C-alpha positions as CSV (number, residue, x, y, z in Angstrom):
1,M,102.0,48.3,143.8
2,P,105.3,50.2,144.6
3,F,108.6,48.7,143.6
4,Y,112.3,49.0,144.3
5,E,115.4,48.1,142.3
6,I,118.7,46.7,143.4
7,E,121.5,47.6,140.9
8,F,125.1,46.4,140.9
9,P,127.9,45.3,138.5
10,L,128.0,41.7,137.5
11,A,131.8,41.7,137.6
12,S,133.1,38.2,138.2
13,L,129.8,36.8,139.5
14,S,128.3,33.7,137.8
15,Q,125.2,34.7,135.8
16,D,123.6,31.3,136.6
17,A,124.3,31.6,140.3
18,L,123.0,35.2,140.3
19,D,119.8,34.3,138.6
20,D,119.3,31.5,141.2
21,A,120.0,33.8,144.1
22,L,117.8,36.6,142.9
23,G,115.0,34.2,142.1
24,A,115.3,32.7,145.6
25,I,114.8,36.1,147.3
26,G,111.8,37.1,145.2
27,A,113.1,39.2,142.3
28,L,110.2,40.0,139.9
29,S,112.6,40.6,137.0
30,I,116.3,40.6,136.3
31,T,117.8,42.9,133.6
32,Y,121.3,42.8,132.3
33,V,122.5,46.0,130.5
34,D,125.8,47.2,129.0
35,R,127.3,49.4,131.6
36,A,129.5,51.2,129.1
37,D,126.7,51.4,126.5
38,D,129.1,50.8,123.6
39,E,129.4,47.1,123.0
40,P,126.7,45.5,120.7
41,V,125.5,42.0,121.3
42,L,123.9,40.7,118.1
43,E,122.0,37.6,117.1
44,P,122.7,35.0,119.9
45,K,122.0,31.4,119.0
46,P,118.7,29.9,120.3
47,G,118.9,29.5,124.1
48,E,122.2,31.4,124.3
49,V,122.7,34.3,126.6
50,R,125.5,36.7,125.7
51,L,126.6,39.4,128.2
52,W,128.9,42.4,127.9
53,R,132.4,42.6,129.4
54,D,131.1,45.3,131.8
55,T,127.6,44.3,132.6
56,L,125.2,45.9,135.1
57,V,122.5,43.9,136.9
58,R,119.1,45.4,137.8
59,A,116.7,43.3,139.9
60,L,113.2,44.5,140.5
61,F,111.3,43.7,143.8
62,D,107.9,44.8,145.2
63,Q,107.7,46.4,148.6
64,S,106.4,43.3,150.3
65,S,110.1,42.5,150.7
66,E,112.6,44.7,152.7
67,P,115.5,46.2,150.6
68,L,118.1,45.8,153.4
69,L,117.0,42.2,154.1
70,S,117.2,41.4,150.3
71,L,120.7,42.9,150.2
72,K,121.8,40.8,153.2
73,K,120.5,37.6,151.6
74,L,122.3,38.4,148.4
75,E,125.5,39.0,150.3
76,E,125.1,35.6,152.0
77,A,124.6,33.9,148.7
78,L,127.1,35.7,146.5
79,G,129.6,37.4,148.7
80,S,130.2,40.8,150.2
81,Q,131.1,42.5,146.8
82,V,127.4,42.7,146.0
83,A,126.4,44.8,149.1
84,G,129.6,46.9,148.7
85,T,128.7,48.0,145.1
86,A,124.8,47.8,145.1
87,R,122.5,50.8,144.8
88,V,118.8,50.6,145.9
89,R,116.2,53.0,144.5
90,A,112.5,53.3,144.5
91,I,110.6,52.6,141.2
92,A,107.2,54.0,140.5
93,D,104.5,51.6,139.3
94,R,104.1,51.7,135.5
95,T,102.9,49.5,132.7
96,W,106.5,48.4,132.0
97,E,106.1,46.7,128.6
98,R,104.6,49.9,127.2
99,V,106.9,52.6,128.7
100,W,109.2,52.5,125.6
101,L,106.3,53.5,123.4
102,E,105.9,56.9,125.0
103,D,108.2,58.7,122.6
104,W,107.0,56.9,119.5
105,K,105.9,59.4,116.8
106,P,104.3,59.1,113.3
107,M,106.8,57.9,110.7
108,R,106.9,58.1,106.9
109,F,108.3,55.4,104.6
110,G,108.7,55.8,100.9
111,R,106.4,58.2,99.1
112,R,103.1,57.8,100.8
113,L,103.2,55.1,103.6
114,W,102.8,56.3,107.2
115,V,102.9,54.3,110.4
116,I,101.4,56.1,113.4
117,P,100.4,55.2,117.0
118,T,96.7,54.4,117.4
119,T,96.0,57.7,119.2
120,A,98.0,60.0,116.9
121,A,96.4,62.3,114.3
122,A,96.6,61.2,110.7
123,P,99.1,63.2,108.5
124,D,97.5,66.0,106.5
125,E,98.4,64.6,103.1
126,S,95.8,63.6,100.5
127,E,97.8,60.5,99.2
128,A,98.9,59.3,102.7
129,V,98.4,55.5,103.3
130,V,98.1,55.2,107.1
131,V,98.8,52.2,109.2
132,R,97.6,52.6,112.8
133,L,99.6,50.4,115.1
134,D,99.8,49.1,118.6
135,P,102.6,46.6,118.7
136,G,101.6,45.1,122.1
137,L,104.4,42.9,123.2
138,A,105.5,42.0,119.7
139,F,108.4,43.4,117.6
140,G,107.6,45.9,114.9
141,T,106.8,49.7,115.0
142,G,108.9,50.8,112.0
143,S,111.5,52.4,114.2
144,H,114.1,49.7,113.7
145,P,116.1,50.0,110.4
146,T,115.1,46.5,109.2
147,T,111.4,47.2,109.5
148,A,111.8,50.6,108.0
149,L,113.7,49.2,105.0
150,C,111.0,46.6,104.4
151,L,108.3,49.3,104.5
152,Q,110.2,51.4,102.1
153,V,110.4,48.6,99.5
154,L,106.7,47.7,100.0
155,D,105.7,51.3,99.2
156,S,107.5,50.9,95.8
157,L,105.7,47.8,94.8
158,A,102.5,47.3,92.7
159,L,100.6,45.2,95.2
160,A,97.0,45.8,94.0
161,G,95.2,42.5,93.9
162,R,98.2,40.5,94.9
163,T,98.8,37.9,97.7
164,V,101.6,38.6,100.2
165,I,103.3,36.4,102.9
166,D,104.6,38.2,106.0
167,Y,106.8,35.5,107.6
168,G,107.8,36.4,111.1
169,C,105.0,38.9,111.3
170,G,105.7,40.4,114.8
171,S,103.2,43.2,115.3
172,G,101.8,42.6,111.8
173,I,103.1,45.9,110.6
174,L,104.3,44.7,107.2
175,G,101.3,42.6,106.4
176,V,98.9,45.4,107.4
177,A,100.9,47.9,105.4
178,A,100.7,45.6,102.3
179,L,97.0,45.4,102.6
180,K,96.6,49.2,103.0
181,L,98.8,49.5,99.9
182,G,96.3,47.4,97.9
183,A,97.2,43.8,98.4
184,A,94.2,41.5,98.2
185,R,95.4,39.0,100.8
186,V,98.1,38.5,103.4
187,I,99.2,35.3,105.1
188,A,100.9,36.4,108.4
189,A,103.0,33.7,110.2
190,D,105.0,33.7,113.4
191,I,106.3,31.2,116.0
192,D,105.3,33.6,118.9
193,P,101.7,33.5,120.1
194,Q,101.9,37.1,121.3
195,A,102.9,38.1,117.7
196,L,99.9,36.4,116.3
197,T,97.6,38.2,118.8
198,A,99.2,41.5,118.1
199,T,98.9,40.9,114.3
200,R,95.2,40.0,114.6
201,D,94.5,43.1,116.7
202,N,96.4,45.5,114.4
203,A,94.7,44.0,111.3
204,A,91.3,44.6,113.0
205,R,92.3,48.1,114.1
206,N,93.1,49.0,110.5
207,G,90.0,47.4,109.0
208,V,91.8,44.7,107.0
209,A,91.3,41.6,109.2
210,S,89.0,39.9,106.7
211,H,91.8,39.9,104.2
212,M,94.5,38.5,106.5
213,L,95.1,34.9,107.4
214,V,97.1,34.6,110.7
215,Q,98.8,31.3,111.3
216,D,101.6,29.5,113.0
217,A,105.0,29.6,111.2
218,D,104.9,25.8,110.6
219,A,101.6,26.0,108.6
220,E,101.6,25.5,104.9
221,L,102.6,28.5,102.8
222,P,100.8,29.1,99.4
223,R,102.6,30.5,96.4
224,C,102.2,34.2,96.2
225,Y,103.5,37.4,94.5
226,C,105.5,38.7,97.4
227,V,107.3,37.0,100.3
228,L,108.4,39.2,103.2
229,A,110.7,37.8,106.0
230,N,112.1,40.3,108.5
231,I,113.7,37.8,110.9
232,L,117.4,37.0,111.3
233,A,120.2,36.0,109.0
234,G,120.5,32.4,110.4
235,P,116.8,31.5,110.0
236,L,116.7,33.2,106.6
237,I,119.4,30.9,105.3
238,E,117.8,27.8,106.9
239,L,114.4,28.7,105.5
240,A,115.6,29.5,102.0
241,P,114.1,26.4,100.3
242,R,110.7,27.0,102.0
243,L,110.5,30.8,101.4
244,A,111.8,30.5,97.9
245,A,109.2,27.9,97.0
246,A,106.5,30.2,98.2
247,C,107.4,33.0,95.7
248,E,105.7,32.7,92.4
249,S,107.4,33.2,89.0
250,G,108.1,36.9,88.6
251,G,107.3,37.5,92.3
252,M,109.1,39.6,94.8
253,L,111.3,38.6,97.8
254,I,112.0,41.0,100.6
255,L,114.5,39.7,103.3
256,S,115.6,41.7,106.3
257,G,116.6,41.4,109.9
258,L,120.3,41.0,109.0
259,L,123.4,43.0,109.3
260,C,125.2,44.4,106.2
261,K,128.1,42.0,106.8
262,Q,125.6,39.0,106.6
263,A,124.1,40.1,103.3
264,A,126.4,38.0,101.1
265,A,125.6,34.8,102.9
266,V,121.9,35.4,102.7
267,K,122.0,36.3,99.0
268,A,124.0,33.2,98.3
269,A,121.2,31.1,99.9
270,Y,118.7,32.5,97.5
271,S,120.9,32.9,94.4
272,L,119.3,30.0,92.6
273,G,116.2,31.3,90.7
274,F,116.3,34.9,92.0
275,D,117.7,38.1,90.5
276,M,119.0,40.4,93.1
277,L,117.5,43.8,92.5
278,Q,118.9,45.9,95.3
279,V,120.3,45.8,98.8
280,L,119.1,48.7,100.9
281,T,121.1,49.8,104.0
282,Q,120.5,51.8,107.1
283,D,123.2,52.1,109.8
284,D,124.6,48.6,110.0
285,W,121.4,46.8,108.8
286,C,120.2,45.9,105.4
287,C,117.3,44.6,103.4
288,I,117.6,42.4,100.3
289,H,115.0,42.9,97.5
290,A,115.0,40.2,94.8
291,R,112.7,38.9,91.9
292,R,111.9,35.3,91.2
293,G,112.9,34.4,87.6
294,N,110.4,33.0,85.1
């Protein structure tokens, strides 16, 4: 099905009114982007929408509607400034949720761990531990610094025969990597049903599904050797009692999904009973690696 896109600056328009107007005329999706491409928006609160000072609106329509008629209806609902600044362009039909994967290449983490697309050739290294991944609609390919740092720590651990919790599993990349690195069992948990589906699929794709329990984030967590949580700083602090209790004596704790400036607050939440081993950083992001005391 062919598509077209109407693009215009948000300017002083109300985001709520805009959403209502675009929905009323049949927009298939509404995307807000940073027009200047230089202003980060990080960690909104649940249900909160934060926009940039100079925001661009992109609304997608199918060709069953007429572009000029759609513009006229927007002008009637929101004012003449929309039609005066809008640009209409044709959009080819594509599998949109997978377009961003086109440039994803094999990546190495630590000494031997590789994460590669499902269709890519395995690296020509005798010691390579390979995770084949299709993230589906869930977060986690290894390209983001927080995931990369967790994989780097995992590659350094002695996981043989151990149990690992991957809390906020996303695509399942960390749990699958732990199993490929020798872990005996992984409990993967997430609040997102798409993440649970992607994790099950990737575990099966890598031949480790029989060693992975995939469950809702609210389900009980057993005590284990290593607790991984690559989520956000706020939830990491809120979940500190629960995640700490799941880490056995002498066990490892790997926390990520946080900015470097948030590390002190997260470390403080886990200070009781844990020795902080290292804080790894990449760009503005970091990963906390700690050990549970005896």
